[in-house]
CHARMM internal coordinates of N, CA and C (Angstrom, degrees):
IC EDIT
DIST 1 N 1 CA 1.4499
DIST 1 CA 1 C 1.5474
ANGL 1 N 1 CA 1 C 108.00
DIST 1 C 2 N 1.3255
ANGL 1 CA 1 C 2 N 115.39
DIHE 1 N 1 CA 1 C 2 N 131.96
DIST 2 N 2 CA 1.4434
ANGL 1 C 2 N 2 CA 121.07
DIHE 1 CA 1 C 2 N 2 CA 177.04
DIST 2 CA 2 C 1.5056
ANGL 2 N 2 CA 2 C 111.55
DIHE 1 C 2 N 2 CA 2 C -71.00
DIST 2 C 3 N 1.3097
ANGL 2 CA 2 C 3 N 116.90
DIHE 2 N 2 CA 2 C 3 N 150.58
DIST 3 N 3 CA 1.4586
ANGL 2 C 3 N 3 CA 121.93
DIHE 2 CA 2 C 3 N 3 CA -179.36
DIST 3 CA 3 C 1.5717
ANGL 3 N 3 CA 3 C 108.47
DIHE 2 C 3 N 3 CA 3 C -64.87
DIST 3 C 4 N 1.3195
ANGL 3 CA 3 C 4 N 116.91
DIHE 3 N 3 CA 3 C 4 N 140.61
DIST 4 N 4 CA 1.4470
ANGL 3 C 4 N 4 CA 121.60
DIHE 3 CA 3 C 4 N 4 CA 177.49
DIST 4 CA 4 C 1.5268
ANGL 4 N 4 CA 4 C 113.37
DIHE 3 C 4 N 4 CA 4 C -78.89
DIST 4 C 5 N 1.3124
ANGL 4 CA 4 C 5 N 118.01
DIHE 4 N 4 CA 4 C 5 N 0.99
DIST 5 N 5 CA 1.4485
ANGL 4 C 5 N 5 CA 124.07
DIHE 4 CA 4 C 5 N 5 CA -176.75
DIST 5 CA 5 C 1.5200
ANGL 5 N 5 CA 5 C 112.18
DIHE 4 C 5 N 5 CA 5 C -57.23
DIST 5 C 6 N 1.3224
ANGL 5 CA 5 C 6 N 117.76
DIHE 5 N 5 CA 5 C 6 N 132.83
DIST 6 N 6 CA 1.4467
ANGL 5 C 6 N 6 CA 123.71
DIHE 5 CA 5 C 6 N 6 CA 178.38
DIST 6 CA 6 C 1.5414
ANGL 6 N 6 CA 6 C 110.38
DIHE 5 C 6 N 6 CA 6 C -115.41
DIST 6 C 7 N 1.3554
ANGL 6 CA 6 C 7 N 115.49
DIHE 6 N 6 CA 6 C 7 N 13.13
DIST 7 N 7 CA 1.4381
ANGL 6 C 7 N 7 CA 124.59
DIHE 6 CA 6 C 7 N 7 CA 178.05
DIST 7 CA 7 C 1.4825
ANGL 7 N 7 CA 7 C 113.93
DIHE 6 C 7 N 7 CA 7 C 55.92
DIST 7 C 8 N 1.3554
ANGL 7 CA 7 C 8 N 114.73
DIHE 7 N 7 CA 7 C 8 N 40.31
DIST 8 N 8 CA 1.4649
ANGL 7 C 8 N 8 CA 124.14
DIHE 7 CA 7 C 8 N 8 CA 172.88
DIST 8 CA 8 C 1.5264
ANGL 8 N 8 CA 8 C 105.59
DIHE 7 C 8 N 8 CA 8 C -129.00
DIST 8 C 9 N 1.3225
ANGL 8 CA 8 C 9 N 115.84
DIHE 8 N 8 CA 8 C 9 N 72.33
DIST 9 N 9 CA 1.4499
ANGL 8 C 9 N 9 CA 121.69
DIHE 8 CA 8 C 9 N 9 CA -173.35
DIST 9 CA 9 C 1.5012
ANGL 9 N 9 CA 9 C 110.49
DIHE 8 C 9 N 9 CA 9 C -86.65
DIST 9 C 10 N 1.3194
ANGL 9 CA 9 C 10 N 115.56
DIHE 9 N 9 CA 9 C 10 N 102.08
DIST 10 N 10 CA 1.4522
ANGL 9 C 10 N 10 CA 123.98
DIHE 9 CA 9 C 10 N 10 CA 174.67
DIST 10 CA 10 C 1.5096
ANGL 10 N 10 CA 10 C 106.18
DIHE 9 C 10 N 10 CA 10 C -146.20
DIST 10 C 11 N 1.3280
ANGL 10 CA 10 C 11 N 116.09
DIHE 10 N 10 CA 10 C 11 N 120.59
DIST 11 N 11 CA 1.4759
ANGL 10 C 11 N 11 CA 119.67
DIHE 10 CA 10 C 11 N 11 CA -170.74
DIST 11 CA 11 C 1.5334
ANGL 11 N 11 CA 11 C 109.99
DIHE 10 C 11 N 11 CA 11 C -101.26
DIST 11 C 12 N 1.3369
ANGL 11 CA 11 C 12 N 114.59
DIHE 11 N 11 CA 11 C 12 N 134.41
DIST 12 N 12 CA 1.4243
ANGL 11 C 12 N 12 CA 124.39
DIHE 11 CA 11 C 12 N 12 CA 177.38
DIST 12 CA 12 C 1.5422
ANGL 12 N 12 CA 12 C 109.16
DIHE 11 C 12 N 12 CA 12 C -69.87
DIST 12 C 13 N 1.3208
ANGL 12 CA 12 C 13 N 118.58
DIHE 12 N 12 CA 12 C 13 N 125.11
DIST 13 N 13 CA 1.4187
ANGL 12 C 13 N 13 CA 122.55
DIHE 12 CA 12 C 13 N 13 CA -179.86
DIST 13 CA 13 C 1.5347
ANGL 13 N 13 CA 13 C 116.15
DIHE 12 C 13 N 13 CA 13 C -63.35
DIST 13 C 14 N 1.3154
ANGL 13 CA 13 C 14 N 116.13
DIHE 13 N 13 CA 13 C 14 N -29.69
DIST 14 N 14 CA 1.4541
ANGL 13 C 14 N 14 CA 119.72
DIHE 13 CA 13 C 14 N 14 CA -176.31
DIST 14 CA 14 C 1.5328
ANGL 14 N 14 CA 14 C 112.02
DIHE 13 C 14 N 14 CA 14 C -82.89
DIST 14 C 15 N 1.3379
ANGL 14 CA 14 C 15 N 117.63
DIHE 14 N 14 CA 14 C 15 N -42.64
DIST 15 N 15 CA 1.4649
ANGL 14 C 15 N 15 CA 120.37
DIHE 14 CA 14 C 15 N 15 CA -177.78
DIST 15 CA 15 C 1.5423
ANGL 15 N 15 CA 15 C 113.71
DIHE 14 C 15 N 15 CA 15 C -98.11
DIST 15 C 16 N 1.3321
ANGL 15 CA 15 C 16 N 114.49
DIHE 15 N 15 CA 15 C 16 N -25.49
DIST 16 N 16 CA 1.4608
ANGL 15 C 16 N 16 CA 117.74
DIHE 15 CA 15 C 16 N 16 CA -174.31
DIST 16 CA 16 C 1.5277
ANGL 16 N 16 CA 16 C 114.09
DIHE 15 C 16 N 16 CA 16 C 83.16
DIST 16 C 17 N 1.3128
ANGL 16 CA 16 C 17 N 117.51
DIHE 16 N 16 CA 16 C 17 N 7.07
DIST 17 N 17 CA 1.4679
ANGL 16 C 17 N 17 CA 122.16
DIHE 16 CA 16 C 17 N 17 CA -177.95
DIST 17 CA 17 C 1.5105
ANGL 17 N 17 CA 17 C 109.84
DIHE 16 C 17 N 17 CA 17 C -91.87
DIST 17 C 18 N 1.3121
ANGL 17 CA 17 C 18 N 115.22
DIHE 17 N 17 CA 17 C 18 N 145.16
DIST 18 N 18 CA 1.4827
ANGL 17 C 18 N 18 CA 121.22
DIHE 17 CA 17 C 18 N 18 CA 174.78
DIST 18 CA 18 C 1.5238
ANGL 18 N 18 CA 18 C 108.64
DIHE 17 C 18 N 18 CA 18 C -69.64
DIST 18 C 19 N 1.3087
ANGL 18 CA 18 C 19 N 118.50
DIHE 18 N 18 CA 18 C 19 N 133.08
DIST 19 N 19 CA 1.4634
ANGL 18 C 19 N 19 CA 123.46
DIHE 18 CA 18 C 19 N 19 CA 179.02
DIST 19 CA 19 C 1.5141
ANGL 19 N 19 CA 19 C 111.79
DIHE 18 C 19 N 19 CA 19 C -68.10
DIST 19 C 20 N 1.3641
ANGL 19 CA 19 C 20 N 117.16
DIHE 19 N 19 CA 19 C 20 N -20.09
DIST 20 N 20 CA 1.4412
ANGL 19 C 20 N 20 CA 120.64
DIHE 19 CA 19 C 20 N 20 CA -178.19
DIST 20 CA 20 C 1.5093
ANGL 20 N 20 CA 20 C 112.89
DIHE 19 C 20 N 20 CA 20 C -87.72
DIST 20 C 21 N 1.3531
ANGL 20 CA 20 C 21 N 117.55
DIHE 20 N 20 CA 20 C 21 N -47.01
DIST 21 N 21 CA 1.4597
ANGL 20 C 21 N 21 CA 120.76
DIHE 20 CA 20 C 21 N 21 CA -174.03
DIST 21 CA 21 C 1.5429
ANGL 21 N 21 CA 21 C 114.20
DIHE 20 C 21 N 21 CA 21 C -118.10
DIST 21 C 22 N 1.3077
ANGL 21 CA 21 C 22 N 117.04
DIHE 21 N 21 CA 21 C 22 N -14.46
DIST 22 N 22 CA 1.4843
ANGL 21 C 22 N 22 CA 120.16
DIHE 21 CA 21 C 22 N 22 CA 177.81
DIST 22 CA 22 C 1.5027
ANGL 22 N 22 CA 22 C 116.63
DIHE 21 C 22 N 22 CA 22 C 88.46
DIST 22 C 23 N 1.3389
ANGL 22 CA 22 C 23 N 116.36
DIHE 22 N 22 CA 22 C 23 N -1.48
DIST 23 N 23 CA 1.4848
ANGL 22 C 23 N 23 CA 117.39
DIHE 22 CA 22 C 23 N 23 CA 179.64
DIST 23 CA 23 C 1.5226
ANGL 23 N 23 CA 23 C 110.63
DIHE 22 C 23 N 23 CA 23 C -89.36
DIST 23 C 24 N 1.3340
ANGL 23 CA 23 C 24 N 115.76
DIHE 23 N 23 CA 23 C 24 N 162.18
DIST 24 N 24 CA 1.4604
ANGL 23 C 24 N 24 CA 120.17
DIHE 23 CA 23 C 24 N 24 CA 173.62
DIST 24 CA 24 C 1.5248
ANGL 24 N 24 CA 24 C 108.19
DIHE 23 C 24 N 24 CA 24 C -82.30
DIST 24 C 25 N 1.3465
ANGL 24 CA 24 C 25 N 115.53
DIHE 24 N 24 CA 24 C 25 N 167.92
DIST 25 N 25 CA 1.4695
ANGL 24 C 25 N 25 CA 118.84
DIHE 24 CA 24 C 25 N 25 CA 176.72
DIST 25 CA 25 C 1.5385
ANGL 25 N 25 CA 25 C 110.56
DIHE 24 C 25 N 25 CA 25 C -57.93
DIST 25 C 26 N 1.3310
ANGL 25 CA 25 C 26 N 114.89
DIHE 25 N 25 CA 25 C 26 N -42.92
DIST 26 N 26 CA 1.4773
ANGL 25 C 26 N 26 CA 119.79
DIHE 25 CA 25 C 26 N 26 CA -179.36
DIST 26 CA 26 C 1.5121
ANGL 26 N 26 CA 26 C 110.80
DIHE 25 C 26 N 26 CA 26 C -61.80
DIST 26 C 27 N 1.3365
ANGL 26 CA 26 C 27 N 117.87
DIHE 26 N 26 CA 26 C 27 N -43.84
DIST 27 N 27 CA 1.4406
ANGL 26 C 27 N 27 CA 121.64
DIHE 26 CA 26 C 27 N 27 CA 178.99
DIST 27 CA 27 C 1.5504
ANGL 27 N 27 CA 27 C 110.83
DIHE 26 C 27 N 27 CA 27 C -63.70
DIST 27 C 28 N 1.2944
ANGL 27 CA 27 C 28 N 117.57
DIHE 27 N 27 CA 27 C 28 N -39.46
DIST 28 N 28 CA 1.4718
ANGL 27 C 28 N 28 CA 121.57
DIHE 27 CA 27 C 28 N 28 CA 176.78
DIST 28 CA 28 C 1.5085
ANGL 28 N 28 CA 28 C 111.31
DIHE 27 C 28 N 28 CA 28 C -61.09
DIST 28 C 29 N 1.3150
ANGL 28 CA 28 C 29 N 116.03
DIHE 28 N 28 CA 28 C 29 N -48.59
DIST 29 N 29 CA 1.4785
ANGL 28 C 29 N 29 CA 120.83
DIHE 28 CA 28 C 29 N 29 CA -178.56
DIST 29 CA 29 C 1.5373
ANGL 29 N 29 CA 29 C 111.53
DIHE 28 C 29 N 29 CA 29 C -62.73
DIST 29 C 30 N 1.2972
ANGL 29 CA 29 C 30 N 117.59
DIHE 29 N 29 CA 29 C 30 N -39.02
DIST 30 N 30 CA 1.4573
ANGL 29 C 30 N 30 CA 121.94
DIHE 29 CA 29 C 30 N 30 CA -172.50
DIST 30 CA 30 C 1.5189
ANGL 30 N 30 CA 30 C 112.98
DIHE 29 C 30 N 30 CA 30 C -92.30
DIST 30 C 31 N 1.3079
ANGL 30 CA 30 C 31 N 119.08
DIHE 30 N 30 CA 30 C 31 N -2.28
DIST 31 N 31 CA 1.4885
ANGL 30 C 31 N 31 CA 123.24
DIHE 30 CA 30 C 31 N 31 CA -169.99
DIST 31 CA 31 C 1.5481
ANGL 31 N 31 CA 31 C 111.90
DIHE 30 C 31 N 31 CA 31 C -49.02
DIST 31 C 32 N 1.3189
ANGL 31 CA 31 C 32 N 119.93
DIHE 31 N 31 CA 31 C 32 N -48.47
DIST 32 N 32 CA 1.4402
ANGL 31 C 32 N 32 CA 123.36
DIHE 31 CA 31 C 32 N 32 CA -174.10
DIST 32 CA 32 C 1.5184
ANGL 32 N 32 CA 32 C 112.34
DIHE 31 C 32 N 32 CA 32 C -75.22
DIST 32 C 33 N 1.3583
ANGL 32 CA 32 C 33 N 116.42
DIHE 32 N 32 CA 32 C 33 N -19.41
DIST 33 N 33 CA 1.4260
ANGL 32 C 33 N 33 CA 121.02
DIHE 32 CA 32 C 33 N 33 CA -176.64
DIST 33 CA 33 C 1.5299
ANGL 33 N 33 CA 33 C 116.20
DIHE 32 C 33 N 33 CA 33 C -92.70
DIST 33 C 34 N 1.3350
ANGL 33 CA 33 C 34 N 116.22
DIHE 33 N 33 CA 33 C 34 N -23.48
DIST 34 N 34 CA 1.4575
ANGL 33 C 34 N 34 CA 119.97
DIHE 33 CA 33 C 34 N 34 CA -174.83
DIST 34 CA 34 C 1.5274
ANGL 34 N 34 CA 34 C 111.34
DIHE 33 C 34 N 34 CA 34 C -78.61
DIST 34 C 35 N 1.2885
ANGL 34 CA 34 C 35 N 115.62
DIHE 34 N 34 CA 34 C 35 N 157.59
DIST 35 N 35 CA 1.4589
ANGL 34 C 35 N 35 CA 122.27
DIHE 34 CA 34 C 35 N 35 CA -178.90
DIST 35 CA 35 C 1.5473
ANGL 35 N 35 CA 35 C 109.22
DIHE 34 C 35 N 35 CA 35 C -66.34
DIST 35 C 36 N 1.3502
ANGL 35 CA 35 C 36 N 116.73
DIHE 35 N 35 CA 35 C 36 N 151.00
DIST 36 N 36 CA 1.4470
ANGL 35 C 36 N 36 CA 120.64
DIHE 35 CA 35 C 36 N 36 CA 179.46
DIST 36 CA 36 C 1.5260
ANGL 36 N 36 CA 36 C 114.35
DIHE 35 C 36 N 36 CA 36 C -53.39
DIST 36 C 37 N 1.3590
ANGL 36 CA 36 C 37 N 117.16
DIHE 36 N 36 CA 36 C 37 N -39.60
DIST 37 N 37 CA 1.4841
ANGL 36 C 37 N 37 CA 117.25
DIHE 36 CA 36 C 37 N 37 CA -177.95
DIST 37 CA 37 C 1.5277
ANGL 37 N 37 CA 37 C 110.74
DIHE 36 C 37 N 37 CA 37 C -65.74
DIST 37 C 38 N 1.3264
ANGL 37 CA 37 C 38 N 118.68
DIHE 37 N 37 CA 37 C 38 N -30.22
DIST 38 N 38 CA 1.4328
ANGL 37 C 38 N 38 CA 120.86
DIHE 37 CA 37 C 38 N 38 CA 178.32
DIST 38 CA 38 C 1.5472
ANGL 38 N 38 CA 38 C 111.30
DIHE 37 C 38 N 38 CA 38 C -74.21
DIST 38 C 39 N 1.3540
ANGL 38 CA 38 C 39 N 116.44
DIHE 38 N 38 CA 38 C 39 N -38.22
DIST 39 N 39 CA 1.4561
ANGL 38 C 39 N 39 CA 120.17
DIHE 38 CA 38 C 39 N 39 CA 174.88
DIST 39 CA 39 C 1.5291
ANGL 39 N 39 CA 39 C 110.25
DIHE 38 C 39 N 39 CA 39 C -62.18
DIST 39 C 40 N 1.3276
ANGL 39 CA 39 C 40 N 115.43
DIHE 39 N 39 CA 39 C 40 N -41.24
DIST 40 N 40 CA 1.4945
ANGL 39 C 40 N 40 CA 119.69
DIHE 39 CA 39 C 40 N 40 CA 179.34
DIST 40 CA 40 C 1.5111
ANGL 40 N 40 CA 40 C 110.32
DIHE 39 C 40 N 40 CA 40 C -62.49
DIST 40 C 41 N 1.3257
ANGL 40 CA 40 C 41 N 117.17
DIHE 40 N 40 CA 40 C 41 N -41.43
DIST 41 N 41 CA 1.4757
ANGL 40 C 41 N 41 CA 122.26
DIHE 40 CA 40 C 41 N 41 CA -178.87
DIST 41 CA 41 C 1.5248
ANGL 41 N 41 CA 41 C 108.96
DIHE 40 C 41 N 41 CA 41 C -62.11
DIST 41 C 42 N 1.3247
ANGL 41 CA 41 C 42 N 117.39
DIHE 41 N 41 CA 41 C 42 N -47.78
DIST 42 N 42 CA 1.4605
ANGL 41 C 42 N 42 CA 121.91
DIHE 41 CA 41 C 42 N 42 CA 178.89
DIST 42 CA 42 C 1.5217
ANGL 42 N 42 CA 42 C 110.25
DIHE 41 C 42 N 42 CA 42 C -61.71
DIST 42 C 43 N 1.3547
ANGL 42 CA 42 C 43 N 114.90
DIHE 42 N 42 CA 42 C 43 N -49.15
DIST 43 N 43 CA 1.4489
ANGL 42 C 43 N 43 CA 119.94
DIHE 42 CA 42 C 43 N 43 CA -177.52
DIST 43 CA 43 C 1.5536
ANGL 43 N 43 CA 43 C 112.57
DIHE 42 C 43 N 43 CA 43 C -59.17
DIST 43 C 44 N 1.2958
ANGL 43 CA 43 C 44 N 116.37
DIHE 43 N 43 CA 43 C 44 N -35.54
DIST 44 N 44 CA 1.4504
ANGL 43 C 44 N 44 CA 119.64
DIHE 43 CA 43 C 44 N 44 CA 178.93
DIST 44 CA 44 C 1.5388
ANGL 44 N 44 CA 44 C 112.66
DIHE 43 C 44 N 44 CA 44 C -67.79
DIST 44 C 45 N 1.2913
ANGL 44 CA 44 C 45 N 116.87
DIHE 44 N 44 CA 44 C 45 N -24.49
DIST 45 N 45 CA 1.4778
ANGL 44 C 45 N 45 CA 122.07
DIHE 44 CA 44 C 45 N 45 CA -179.70
DIST 45 CA 45 C 1.5257
ANGL 45 N 45 CA 45 C 113.89
DIHE 44 C 45 N 45 CA 45 C -89.58
DIST 45 C 46 N 1.3326
ANGL 45 CA 45 C 46 N 117.98
DIHE 45 N 45 CA 45 C 46 N -13.94
DIST 46 N 46 CA 1.4554
ANGL 45 C 46 N 46 CA 122.73
DIHE 45 CA 45 C 46 N 46 CA -175.58
DIST 46 CA 46 C 1.5288
ANGL 46 N 46 CA 46 C 113.00
DIHE 45 C 46 N 46 CA 46 C -58.90
DIST 46 C 47 N 1.3216
ANGL 46 CA 46 C 47 N 120.54
DIHE 46 N 46 CA 46 C 47 N -46.42
DIST 47 N 47 CA 1.4455
ANGL 46 C 47 N 47 CA 119.43
DIHE 46 CA 46 C 47 N 47 CA 179.31
DIST 47 CA 47 C 1.5402
ANGL 47 N 47 CA 47 C 113.65
DIHE 46 C 47 N 47 CA 47 C -55.69
DIST 47 C 48 N 1.3088
ANGL 47 CA 47 C 48 N 115.81
DIHE 47 N 47 CA 47 C 48 N -39.70
DIST 48 N 48 CA 1.4728
ANGL 47 C 48 N 48 CA 120.60
DIHE 47 CA 47 C 48 N 48 CA 179.53
DIST 48 CA 48 C 1.5261
ANGL 48 N 48 CA 48 C 109.65
DIHE 47 C 48 N 48 CA 48 C -66.81
DIST 48 C 49 N 1.2848
ANGL 48 CA 48 C 49 N 115.91
DIHE 48 N 48 CA 48 C 49 N -43.77
DIST 49 N 49 CA 1.4916
ANGL 48 C 49 N 49 CA 120.49
DIHE 48 CA 48 C 49 N 49 CA 179.29
DIST 49 CA 49 C 1.5125
ANGL 49 N 49 CA 49 C 110.64
DIHE 48 C 49 N 49 CA 49 C -60.63
DIST 49 C 50 N 1.3451
ANGL 49 CA 49 C 50 N 115.77
DIHE 49 N 49 CA 49 C 50 N -49.21
DIST 50 N 50 CA 1.4493
ANGL 49 C 50 N 50 CA 119.23
DIHE 49 CA 49 C 50 N 50 CA -177.14
DIST 50 CA 50 C 1.5336
ANGL 50 N 50 CA 50 C 112.74
DIHE 49 C 50 N 50 CA 50 C -64.53
DIST 50 C 51 N 1.3304
ANGL 50 CA 50 C 51 N 114.32
DIHE 50 N 50 CA 50 C 51 N -35.72
DIST 51 N 51 CA 1.4583
ANGL 50 C 51 N 51 CA 119.56
DIHE 50 CA 50 C 51 N 51 CA 176.07
DIST 51 CA 51 C 1.5066
ANGL 51 N 51 CA 51 C 109.87
DIHE 50 C 51 N 51 CA 51 C -62.88
DIST 51 C 52 N 1.3197
ANGL 51 CA 51 C 52 N 116.95
DIHE 51 N 51 CA 51 C 52 N -44.70
DIST 52 N 52 CA 1.4442
ANGL 51 C 52 N 52 CA 121.18
DIHE 51 CA 51 C 52 N 52 CA -179.06
DIST 52 CA 52 C 1.5319
ANGL 52 N 52 CA 52 C 110.41
DIHE 51 C 52 N 52 CA 52 C -64.08
DIST 52 C 53 N 1.3337
ANGL 52 CA 52 C 53 N 117.15
DIHE 52 N 52 CA 52 C 53 N -38.75
DIST 53 N 53 CA 1.4642
ANGL 52 C 53 N 53 CA 120.05
DIHE 52 CA 52 C 53 N 53 CA 179.02
DIST 53 CA 53 C 1.5494
ANGL 53 N 53 CA 53 C 111.38
DIHE 52 C 53 N 53 CA 53 C -67.05
DIST 53 C 54 N 1.3265
ANGL 53 CA 53 C 54 N 116.20
DIHE 53 N 53 CA 53 C 54 N -36.42
DIST 54 N 54 CA 1.4770
ANGL 53 C 54 N 54 CA 118.61
DIHE 53 CA 53 C 54 N 54 CA 180.00
DIST 54 CA 54 C 1.5248
ANGL 54 N 54 CA 54 C 112.34
DIHE 53 C 54 N 54 CA 54 C -70.82
DIST 54 C 55 N 1.3246
ANGL 54 CA 54 C 55 N 116.70
DIHE 54 N 54 CA 54 C 55 N -25.31
DIST 55 N 55 CA 1.4744
ANGL 54 C 55 N 55 CA 119.34
DIHE 54 CA 54 C 55 N 55 CA 177.68
DIST 55 CA 55 C 1.5380
ANGL 55 N 55 CA 55 C 111.78
DIHE 54 C 55 N 55 CA 55 C -78.94
DIST 55 C 56 N 1.3305
ANGL 55 CA 55 C 56 N 115.49
DIHE 55 N 55 CA 55 C 56 N -15.97
DIST 56 N 56 CA 1.4643
ANGL 55 C 56 N 56 CA 121.21
DIHE 55 CA 55 C 56 N 56 CA 177.45
DIST 56 CA 56 C 1.4264
ANGL 56 N 56 CA 56 C 112.65
DIHE 55 C 56 N 56 CA 56 C 81.83
END
COOR INIT
IC SEED 1 N 1 CA 1 C
IC BUILD
């Protein structure tokens, strides 16, 4: 699975999620190292995270 990074790295102080892709700093750093099933789990949650960030 390709990285969901959109090269807009700015992290929300309340949630810790990137405003560009929705991942945490830890998830971003570990993305290439984690198992595919874990990447899929995180990727499936990204739309919810980004939606929550956009609502403020």
